[in-house]
TORKOL-4160 file (C-alpha; in steps of 0.2 Angstrom, whole numbers, padded with zeros to 4 digits, m for minus):
373
<pt num="1" X="0000" Y="0000" Z="0000"/>
<pt num="2" X="0006" Y="0018" Z="m0003"/>
<pt num="3" X="0016" Y="0027" Z="0011"/>
<pt num="4" X="0012" Y="0045" Z="0014"/>
<pt num="5" X="0026" Y="0058" Z="0011"/>
<pt num="6" X="0027" Y="0063" Z="0029"/>
<pt num="7" X="0030" Y="0045" Z="0034"/>
<pt num="8" X="0043" Y="0042" Z="0021"/>
<pt num="9" X="0052" Y="0058" Z="0027"/>
<pt num="10" X="0051" Y="0051" Z="0045"/>
<pt num="11" X="0058" Y="0034" Z="0039"/>
<pt num="12" X="0073" Y="0043" Z="0030"/>
<pt num="13" X="0078" Y="0052" Z="0046"/>
<pt num="14" X="0095" Y="0047" Z="0054"/>
<pt num="15" X="0092" Y="0032" Z="0065"/>
<pt num="16" X="0091" Y="0035" Z="0084"/>
<pt num="17" X="0097" Y="0020" Z="0095"/>
<pt num="18" X="0083" Y="0010" Z="0102"/>
<pt num="19" X="0090" Y="0010" Z="0120"/>
<pt num="20" X="0087" Y="0029" Z="0122"/>
<pt num="21" X="0075" Y="0041" Z="0130"/>
<pt num="22" X="0070" Y="0047" Z="0113"/>
<pt num="23" X="0065" Y="0030" Z="0106"/>
<pt num="24" X="0056" Y="0026" Z="0122"/>
<pt num="25" X="0045" Y="0042" Z="0120"/>
<pt num="26" X="0041" Y="0038" Z="0102"/>
<pt num="27" X="0037" Y="0020" Z="0107"/>
<pt num="28" X="0025" Y="0026" Z="0121"/>
<pt num="29" X="0017" Y="0038" Z="0110"/>
<pt num="30" X="0014" Y="0025" Z="0096"/>
<pt num="31" X="0007" Y="0013" Z="0108"/>
<pt num="32" X="m0005" Y="0026" Z="0115"/>
<pt num="33" X="m0011" Y="0032" Z="0098"/>
<pt num="34" X="m0015" Y="0014" Z="0092"/>
<pt num="35" X="m0028" Y="0011" Z="0106"/>
<pt num="36" X="m0042" Y="0021" Z="0098"/>
<pt num="37" X="m0039" Y="0011" Z="0081"/>
<pt num="38" X="m0042" Y="m0005" Z="0091"/>
<pt num="39" X="m0056" Y="0002" Z="0101"/>
<pt num="40" X="m0048" Y="m0003" Z="0118"/>
<pt num="41" X="m0041" Y="0004" Z="0134"/>
<pt num="42" X="m0029" Y="m0011" Z="0135"/>
<pt num="43" X="m0011" Y="m0011" Z="0131"/>
<pt num="44" X="m0005" Y="m0013" Z="0113"/>
<pt num="45" X="0011" Y="m0023" Z="0111"/>
<pt num="46" X="0022" Y="m0021" Z="0095"/>
<pt num="47" X="0033" Y="m0035" Z="0087"/>
<pt num="48" X="0046" Y="m0033" Z="0073"/>
<pt num="49" X="0037" Y="m0046" Z="0062"/>
<pt num="50" X="0024" Y="m0047" Z="0049"/>
<pt num="51" X="0006" Y="m0049" Z="0055"/>
<pt num="52" X="0008" Y="m0068" Z="0055"/>
<pt num="53" X="0020" Y="m0066" Z="0069"/>
<pt num="54" X="0007" Y="m0058" Z="0080"/>
<pt num="55" X="m0005" Y="m0071" Z="0075"/>
<pt num="56" X="0007" Y="m0084" Z="0081"/>
<pt num="57" X="0010" Y="m0074" Z="0097"/>
<pt num="58" X="m0009" Y="m0075" Z="0100"/>
<pt num="59" X="m0008" Y="m0094" Z="0098"/>
<pt num="60" X="0007" Y="m0099" Z="0108"/>
<pt num="61" X="0003" Y="m0087" Z="0122"/>
<pt num="62" X="m0016" Y="m0091" Z="0124"/>
<pt num="63" X="m0016" Y="m0110" Z="0120"/>
<pt num="64" X="m0006" Y="m0124" Z="0128"/>
<pt num="65" X="m0002" Y="m0139" Z="0118"/>
<pt num="66" X="m0016" Y="m0149" Z="0126"/>
<pt num="67" X="m0029" Y="m0135" Z="0123"/>
<pt num="68" X="m0044" Y="m0136" Z="0111"/>
<pt num="69" X="m0048" Y="m0122" Z="0099"/>
<pt num="70" X="m0060" Y="m0117" Z="0086"/>
<pt num="71" X="m0055" Y="m0108" Z="0070"/>
<pt num="72" X="m0065" Y="m0101" Z="0056"/>
<pt num="73" X="m0059" Y="m0107" Z="0039"/>
<pt num="74" X="m0067" Y="m0095" Z="0026"/>
<pt num="75" X="m0051" Y="m0090" Z="0016"/>
<pt num="76" X="m0032" Y="m0091" Z="0015"/>
<pt num="77" X="m0030" Y="m0082" Z="0032"/>
<pt num="78" X="m0043" Y="m0092" Z="0041"/>
<pt num="79" X="m0034" Y="m0107" Z="0035"/>
<pt num="80" X="m0018" Y="m0100" Z="0042"/>
<pt num="81" X="m0026" Y="m0099" Z="0060"/>
<pt num="82" X="m0028" Y="m0118" Z="0058"/>
<pt num="83" X="m0010" Y="m0121" Z="0053"/>
<pt num="84" X="m0004" Y="m0110" Z="0067"/>
<pt num="85" X="m0014" Y="m0120" Z="0080"/>
<pt num="86" X="m0008" Y="m0136" Z="0073"/>
<pt num="87" X="0010" Y="m0131" Z="0072"/>
<pt num="88" X="0009" Y="m0127" Z="0091"/>
<pt num="89" X="0002" Y="m0144" Z="0095"/>
<pt num="90" X="m0015" Y="m0139" Z="0101"/>
<pt num="91" X="m0031" Y="m0147" Z="0095"/>
<pt num="92" X="m0040" Y="m0137" Z="0081"/>
<pt num="93" X="m0058" Y="m0139" Z="0077"/>
<pt num="94" X="m0063" Y="m0131" Z="0060"/>
<pt num="95" X="m0078" Y="m0121" Z="0056"/>
<pt num="96" X="m0078" Y="m0121" Z="0037"/>
<pt num="97" X="m0088" Y="m0109" Z="0027"/>
<pt num="98" X="m0087" Y="m0107" Z="0008"/>
<pt num="99" X="m0074" Y="m0094" Z="0003"/>
<pt num="100" X="m0082" Y="m0078" Z="0001"/>
<pt num="101" X="m0096" Y="m0081" Z="0014"/>
<pt num="102" X="m0097" Y="m0074" Z="0032"/>
<pt num="103" X="m0097" Y="m0086" Z="0046"/>
<pt num="104" X="m0114" Y="m0087" Z="0056"/>
<pt num="105" X="m0113" Y="m0084" Z="0075"/>
<pt num="106" X="m0124" Y="m0100" Z="0076"/>
<pt num="107" X="m0110" Y="m0110" Z="0068"/>
<pt num="108" X="m0098" Y="m0104" Z="0082"/>
<pt num="109" X="m0111" Y="m0108" Z="0095"/>
<pt num="110" X="m0114" Y="m0126" Z="0088"/>
<pt num="111" X="m0095" Y="m0129" Z="0087"/>
<pt num="112" X="m0093" Y="m0124" Z="0106"/>
<pt num="113" X="m0108" Y="m0134" Z="0111"/>
<pt num="114" X="m0100" Y="m0149" Z="0101"/>
<pt num="115" X="m0083" Y="m0146" Z="0109"/>
<pt num="116" X="m0085" Y="m0140" Z="0127"/>
<pt num="117" X="m0066" Y="m0141" Z="0130"/>
<pt num="118" X="m0063" Y="m0127" Z="0118"/>
<pt num="119" X="m0053" Y="m0113" Z="0126"/>
<pt num="120" X="m0053" Y="m0100" Z="0112"/>
<pt num="121" X="m0061" Y="m0096" Z="0095"/>
<pt num="122" X="m0050" Y="m0089" Z="0081"/>
<pt num="123" X="m0057" Y="m0079" Z="0067"/>
<pt num="124" X="m0054" Y="m0064" Z="0054"/>
<pt num="125" X="m0063" Y="m0048" Z="0056"/>
<pt num="126" X="m0060" Y="m0046" Z="0037"/>
<pt num="127" X="m0054" Y="m0061" Z="0027"/>
<pt num="128" X="m0042" Y="m0052" Z="0016"/>
<pt num="129" X="m0041" Y="m0066" Z="0003"/>
<pt num="130" X="m0060" Y="m0065" Z="m0001"/>
<pt num="131" X="m0065" Y="m0048" Z="0005"/>
<pt num="132" X="m0078" Y="m0056" Z="0017"/>
<pt num="133" X="m0083" Y="m0047" Z="0033"/>
<pt num="134" X="m0086" Y="m0059" Z="0048"/>
<pt num="135" X="m0098" Y="m0053" Z="0062"/>
<pt num="136" X="m0086" Y="m0051" Z="0076"/>
<pt num="137" X="m0098" Y="m0042" Z="0088"/>
<pt num="138" X="m0110" Y="m0056" Z="0087"/>
<pt num="139" X="m0097" Y="m0069" Z="0089"/>
<pt num="140" X="m0091" Y="m0060" Z="0104"/>
<pt num="141" X="m0108" Y="m0062" Z="0112"/>
<pt num="142" X="m0107" Y="m0081" Z="0109"/>
<pt num="143" X="m0089" Y="m0083" Z="0117"/>
<pt num="144" X="m0093" Y="m0072" Z="0132"/>
<pt num="145" X="m0108" Y="m0082" Z="0136"/>
<pt num="146" X="m0098" Y="m0098" Z="0135"/>
<pt num="147" X="m0083" Y="m0091" Z="0144"/>
<pt num="148" X="m0071" Y="m0094" Z="0129"/>
<pt num="149" X="m0058" Y="m0082" Z="0123"/>
<pt num="150" X="m0060" Y="m0073" Z="0106"/>
<pt num="151" X="m0045" Y="m0070" Z="0095"/>
<pt num="152" X="m0047" Y="m0059" Z="0080"/>
<pt num="153" X="m0036" Y="m0056" Z="0065"/>
<pt num="154" X="m0039" Y="m0037" Z="0061"/>
<pt num="155" X="m0025" Y="m0035" Z="0048"/>
<pt num="156" X="m0037" Y="m0027" Z="0036"/>
<pt num="157" X="m0049" Y="m0020" Z="0048"/>
<pt num="158" X="m0039" Y="m0011" Z="0061"/>
<pt num="159" X="m0038" Y="0007" Z="0054"/>
<pt num="160" X="m0051" Y="0003" Z="0040"/>
<pt num="161" X="m0067" Y="0003" Z="0050"/>
<pt num="162" X="m0072" Y="0006" Z="0068"/>
<pt num="163" X="m0066" Y="m0008" Z="0080"/>
<pt num="164" X="m0074" Y="m0010" Z="0097"/>
<pt num="165" X="m0062" Y="m0023" Z="0105"/>
<pt num="166" X="m0067" Y="m0020" Z="0122"/>
<pt num="167" X="m0086" Y="m0018" Z="0119"/>
<pt num="168" X="m0087" Y="m0033" Z="0107"/>
<pt num="169" X="m0078" Y="m0044" Z="0120"/>
<pt num="170" X="m0062" Y="m0047" Z="0109"/>
<pt num="171" X="m0048" Y="m0054" Z="0119"/>
<pt num="172" X="m0034" Y="m0052" Z="0107"/>
<pt num="173" X="m0034" Y="m0041" Z="0091"/>
<pt num="174" X="m0020" Y="m0042" Z="0079"/>
<pt num="175" X="m0014" Y="m0031" Z="0065"/>
<pt num="176" X="0001" Y="m0027" Z="0054"/>
<pt num="177" X="0009" Y="m0011" Z="0048"/>
<pt num="178" X="0007" Y="m0012" Z="0029"/>
<pt num="179" X="m0011" Y="m0010" Z="0027"/>
<pt num="180" X="m0022" Y="0004" Z="0034"/>
<pt num="181" X="m0007" Y="0010" Z="0045"/>
<pt num="182" X="0002" Y="0016" Z="0029"/>
<pt num="183" X="0019" Y="0009" Z="0032"/>
<pt num="184" X="0031" Y="m0004" Z="0024"/>
<pt num="185" X="0029" Y="m0022" Z="0031"/>
<pt num="186" X="0039" Y="m0027" Z="0046"/>
<pt num="187" X="0028" Y="m0022" Z="0062"/>
<pt num="188" X="0014" Y="m0031" Z="0070"/>
<pt num="189" X="0003" Y="m0026" Z="0084"/>
<pt num="190" X="m0008" Y="m0036" Z="0096"/>
<pt num="191" X="m0019" Y="m0030" Z="0110"/>
<pt num="192" X="m0025" Y="m0041" Z="0124"/>
<pt num="193" X="m0039" Y="m0041" Z="0136"/>
<pt num="194" X="m0037" Y="m0044" Z="0155"/>
<pt num="195" X="m0044" Y="m0062" Z="0152"/>
<pt num="196" X="m0031" Y="m0065" Z="0139"/>
<pt num="197" X="m0017" Y="m0059" Z="0150"/>
<pt num="198" X="m0023" Y="m0071" Z="0164"/>
<pt num="199" X="m0023" Y="m0085" Z="0152"/>
<pt num="200" X="m0006" Y="m0081" Z="0146"/>
<pt num="201" X="0000" Y="m0081" Z="0165"/>
<pt num="202" X="m0007" Y="m0099" Z="0166"/>
<pt num="203" X="0002" Y="m0105" Z="0150"/>
<pt num="204" X="0020" Y="m0111" Z="0153"/>
<pt num="205" X="0024" Y="m0113" Z="0135"/>
<pt num="206" X="0023" Y="m0095" Z="0128"/>
<pt num="207" X="0038" Y="m0096" Z="0117"/>
<pt num="208" X="0053" Y="m0085" Z="0117"/>
<pt num="209" X="0053" Y="m0071" Z="0105"/>
<pt num="210" X="0034" Y="m0070" Z="0105"/>
<pt num="211" X="0032" Y="m0071" Z="0124"/>
<pt num="212" X="0018" Y="m0058" Z="0126"/>
<pt num="213" X="0021" Y="m0056" Z="0145"/>
<pt num="214" X="0039" Y="m0053" Z="0143"/>
<pt num="215" X="0036" Y="m0040" Z="0129"/>
<pt num="216" X="0022" Y="m0032" Z="0138"/>
<pt num="217" X="0033" Y="m0029" Z="0153"/>
<pt num="218" X="0047" Y="m0022" Z="0143"/>
<pt num="219" X="0035" Y="m0010" Z="0133"/>
<pt num="220" X="0024" Y="m0005" Z="0147"/>
<pt num="221" X="0035" Y="m0004" Z="0162"/>
<pt num="222" X="0052" Y="m0001" Z="0155"/>
<pt num="223" X="0047" Y="0009" Z="0140"/>
<pt num="224" X="0058" Y="m0001" Z="0128"/>
<pt num="225" X="0056" Y="m0018" Z="0119"/>
<pt num="226" X="0062" Y="m0035" Z="0125"/>
<pt num="227" X="0073" Y="m0037" Z="0109"/>
<pt num="228" X="0080" Y="m0026" Z="0095"/>
<pt num="229" X="0065" Y="m0017" Z="0087"/>
<pt num="230" X="0062" Y="m0011" Z="0070"/>
<pt num="231" X="0066" Y="0006" Z="0076"/>
<pt num="232" X="0064" Y="0016" Z="0060"/>
<pt num="233" X="0047" Y="0008" Z="0058"/>
<pt num="234" X="0042" Y="0013" Z="0075"/>
<pt num="235" X="0046" Y="0031" Z="0071"/>
<pt num="236" X="0036" Y="0029" Z="0055"/>
<pt num="237" X="0022" Y="0021" Z="0064"/>
<pt num="238" X="0021" Y="0036" Z="0076"/>
<pt num="239" X="0021" Y="0048" Z="0062"/>
<pt num="240" X="0007" Y="0038" Z="0052"/>
<pt num="241" X="m0004" Y="0038" Z="0068"/>
<pt num="242" X="m0002" Y="0057" Z="0069"/>
<pt num="243" X="m0008" Y="0058" Z="0051"/>
<pt num="244" X="m0022" Y="0047" Z="0054"/>
<pt num="245" X="m0028" Y="0056" Z="0070"/>
<pt num="246" X="m0026" Y="0073" Z="0061"/>
<pt num="247" X="m0038" Y="0067" Z="0048"/>
<pt num="248" X="m0049" Y="0060" Z="0062"/>
<pt num="249" X="m0055" Y="0042" Z="0063"/>
<pt num="250" X="m0073" Y="0045" Z="0057"/>
<pt num="251" X="m0066" Y="0054" Z="0041"/>
<pt num="252" X="m0053" Y="0040" Z="0038"/>
<pt num="253" X="m0067" Y="0027" Z="0040"/>
<pt num="254" X="m0079" Y="0037" Z="0029"/>
<pt num="255" X="m0065" Y="0039" Z="0015"/>
<pt num="256" X="m0061" Y="0021" Z="0015"/>
<pt num="257" X="m0080" Y="0016" Z="0014"/>
<pt num="258" X="m0083" Y="0028" Z="0000"/>
<pt num="259" X="m0069" Y="0020" Z="m0010"/>
<pt num="260" X="m0076" Y="0002" Z="m0006"/>
<pt num="261" X="m0094" Y="0007" Z="m0012"/>
<pt num="262" X="m0087" Y="0016" Z="m0028"/>
<pt num="263" X="m0077" Y="0001" Z="m0032"/>
<pt num="264" X="m0091" Y="m0012" Z="m0030"/>
<pt num="265" X="m0103" Y="m0001" Z="m0040"/>
<pt num="266" X="m0090" Y="0001" Z="m0054"/>
<pt num="267" X="m0088" Y="m0018" Z="m0054"/>
<pt num="268" X="m0107" Y="m0021" Z="m0056"/>
<pt num="269" X="m0108" Y="m0008" Z="m0070"/>
<pt num="270" X="m0095" Y="m0018" Z="m0079"/>
<pt num="271" X="m0105" Y="m0034" Z="m0078"/>
<pt num="272" X="m0094" Y="m0041" Z="m0065"/>
<pt num="273" X="m0099" Y="m0050" Z="m0048"/>
<pt num="274" X="m0093" Y="m0046" Z="m0030"/>
<pt num="275" X="m0088" Y="m0062" Z="m0022"/>
<pt num="276" X="m0093" Y="m0060" Z="m0004"/>
<pt num="277" X="m0112" Y="m0058" Z="0001"/>
<pt num="278" X="m0106" Y="m0046" Z="0015"/>
<pt num="279" X="m0091" Y="m0037" Z="0009"/>
<pt num="280" X="m0078" Y="m0029" Z="0020"/>
<pt num="281" X="m0073" Y="m0010" Z="0018"/>
<pt num="282" X="m0054" Y="m0014" Z="0015"/>
<pt num="283" X="m0054" Y="m0024" Z="m0001"/>
<pt num="284" X="m0066" Y="m0028" Z="m0015"/>
<pt num="285" X="m0065" Y="m0046" Z="m0022"/>
<pt num="286" X="m0072" Y="m0047" Z="m0039"/>
<pt num="287" X="m0074" Y="m0063" Z="m0049"/>
<pt num="288" X="m0069" Y="m0062" Z="m0068"/>
<pt num="289" X="m0079" Y="m0070" Z="m0082"/>
<pt num="290" X="m0076" Y="m0089" Z="m0085"/>
<pt num="291" X="m0067" Y="m0085" Z="m0101"/>
<pt num="292" X="m0054" Y="m0073" Z="m0093"/>
<pt num="293" X="m0040" Y="m0079" Z="m0082"/>
<pt num="294" X="m0039" Y="m0066" Z="m0068"/>
<pt num="295" X="m0020" Y="m0069" Z="m0067"/>
<pt num="296" X="m0018" Y="m0062" Z="m0084"/>
<pt num="297" X="m0028" Y="m0046" Z="m0080"/>
<pt num="298" X="m0017" Y="m0043" Z="m0064"/>
<pt num="299" X="m0001" Y="m0045" Z="m0073"/>
<pt num="300" X="m0006" Y="m0034" Z="m0088"/>
<pt num="301" X="m0012" Y="m0021" Z="m0076"/>
<pt num="302" X="0004" Y="m0021" Z="m0066"/>
<pt num="303" X="0017" Y="m0024" Z="m0080"/>
<pt num="304" X="0009" Y="m0014" Z="m0094"/>
<pt num="305" X="m0002" Y="m0001" Z="m0086"/>
<pt num="306" X="0007" Y="0002" Z="m0070"/>
<pt num="307" X="m0008" Y="m0001" Z="m0059"/>
<pt num="308" X="m0006" Y="m0014" Z="m0045"/>
<pt num="309" X="m0020" Y="m0026" Z="m0039"/>
<pt num="310" X="m0020" Y="m0043" Z="m0033"/>
<pt num="311" X="m0027" Y="m0060" Z="m0039"/>
<pt num="312" X="m0035" Y="m0075" Z="m0030"/>
<pt num="313" X="m0027" Y="m0088" Z="m0020"/>
<pt num="314" X="m0029" Y="m0107" Z="m0019"/>
<pt num="315" X="m0044" Y="m0113" Z="m0029"/>
<pt num="316" X="m0049" Y="m0094" Z="m0033"/>
<pt num="317" X="m0032" Y="m0092" Z="m0042"/>
<pt num="318" X="m0037" Y="m0086" Z="m0060"/>
<pt num="319" X="m0055" Y="m0082" Z="m0055"/>
<pt num="320" X="m0053" Y="m0067" Z="m0044"/>
<pt num="321" X="m0046" Y="m0050" Z="m0043"/>
<pt num="322" X="m0044" Y="m0040" Z="m0027"/>
<pt num="323" X="m0044" Y="m0021" Z="m0026"/>
<pt num="324" X="m0038" Y="m0013" Z="m0010"/>
<pt num="325" X="m0044" Y="0003" Z="m0004"/>
<pt num="326" X="m0037" Y="0007" Z="0013"/>
<pt num="327" X="m0023" Y="0018" Z="0020"/>
<pt num="328" X="m0015" Y="0032" Z="0010"/>
<pt num="329" X="m0028" Y="0031" Z="m0005"/>
<pt num="330" X="m0042" Y="0042" Z="m0011"/>
<pt num="331" X="m0057" Y="0038" Z="m0022"/>
<pt num="332" X="m0047" Y="0046" Z="m0036"/>
<pt num="333" X="m0036" Y="0031" Z="m0035"/>
<pt num="334" X="m0051" Y="0020" Z="m0038"/>
<pt num="335" X="m0054" Y="0030" Z="m0053"/>
<pt num="336" X="m0037" Y="0025" Z="m0059"/>
<pt num="337" X="m0039" Y="0007" Z="m0054"/>
<pt num="338" X="m0056" Y="0005" Z="m0063"/>
<pt num="339" X="m0050" Y="0014" Z="m0078"/>
<pt num="340" X="m0035" Y="0002" Z="m0080"/>
<pt num="341" X="m0047" Y="m0013" Z="m0076"/>
<pt num="342" X="m0058" Y="m0007" Z="m0091"/>
<pt num="343" X="m0043" Y="m0007" Z="m0102"/>
<pt num="344" X="m0037" Y="m0024" Z="m0096"/>
<pt num="345" X="m0054" Y="m0032" Z="m0097"/>
<pt num="346" X="m0057" Y="m0026" Z="m0115"/>
<pt num="347" X="m0040" Y="m0033" Z="m0120"/>
<pt num="348" X="m0045" Y="m0050" Z="m0114"/>
<pt num="349" X="m0062" Y="m0050" Z="m0123"/>
<pt num="350" X="m0074" Y="m0045" Z="m0109"/>
<pt num="351" X="m0089" Y="m0035" Z="m0117"/>
<pt num="352" X="m0096" Y="m0020" Z="m0108"/>
<pt num="353" X="m0101" Y="m0002" Z="m0110"/>
<pt num="354" X="m0084" Y="0007" Z="m0111"/>
<pt num="355" X="m0082" Y="0020" Z="m0097"/>
<pt num="356" X="m0096" Y="0013" Z="m0087"/>
<pt num="357" X="m0085" Y="0009" Z="m0072"/>
<pt num="358" X="m0076" Y="0025" Z="m0073"/>
<pt num="359" X="m0093" Y="0035" Z="m0074"/>
<pt num="360" X="m0099" Y="0026" Z="m0059"/>
<pt num="361" X="m0084" Y="0030" Z="m0048"/>
<pt num="362" X="m0086" Y="0048" Z="m0054"/>
<pt num="363" X="m0104" Y="0048" Z="m0048"/>
<pt num="364" X="m0097" Y="0042" Z="m0031"/>
<pt num="365" X="m0084" Y="0056" Z="m0031"/>
<pt num="366" X="m0098" Y="0069" Z="m0034"/>
<pt num="367" X="m0109" Y="0062" Z="m0020"/>
<pt num="368" X="m0094" Y="0061" Z="m0008"/>
<pt num="369" X="m0089" Y="0079" Z="m0010"/>
<pt num="370" X="m0107" Y="0084" Z="m0009"/>
<pt num="371" X="m0108" Y="0074" Z="0007"/>
<pt num="372" X="m0121" Y="0062" Z="0001"/>
<pt num="373" X="m0111" Y="0046" Z="0000"/>
């Protein structure tokens, strides 16, 4: 995702050693500024890793090898929860939903009823591989009622749309730096409820690098990190969060939702179909006609037109294109993306009214600036 110029300048500054008061002040500031994005009063812990690192930290700190867990497999990253649980040696119970569909709270309730030993439920807020939105608040009602932890991958939801971690009963919420937080990859973040911290204290196999209690103690009490941090990215994160809060979260969320609505409507105008029934605001997943290999569309747009989108994964490879609209983007970027998509679709033989997608995005731009989106 694009990085704002202010953040690029911050990343280009001479490095400040990570065991200094200057670094401690920036680390403290960034951790505090993250809390409203998570919708929490709890502490947010940073790791030098991709988002998968924080996902693994949630698994190894909140599950022992003898514990049972439920995970929702509705896409590539739901599938990843299952792989992480299995790699840790815990016992995974899969709730499978068709890729592109949202899990139903009743499915979680049924899985917990069938497996009363389950200690935690793992789910995505937004399944990045399919663009589907899962009902985290409703799942939280189920897990609270049954006394089960709820762990959520928020990598394409934190900073994209409003998160209410504390209100929804989420016990661990994870994100990464390279999506809505407008940074290069390399930082992950996780916030933990008091119940999650209590569970971690009971767990004797918390790992080494990803030991959340050790890292929390270092960051909260000692104002540093337990191990060498990605210090330049921490400075960049603090600046990115200042940019986000200067725009204000309601405006950030509204801007990204406007992009999502414009992109979905443009796809429909081009005779294409949106994969998920309940699409998330951060990414639009669009199925291509059977006669068109979406991988060719993605490559052509990237290599020939200079516009980057993503394709499908696993069995959706060749059948799906994904357009991101989060972070340092505006609805005018969607105008560029849809224009390039029209050129690519025409090249590969799809018939549609030329300019229909572009005109649709323009309509949303007019509504947005008129305050009617």
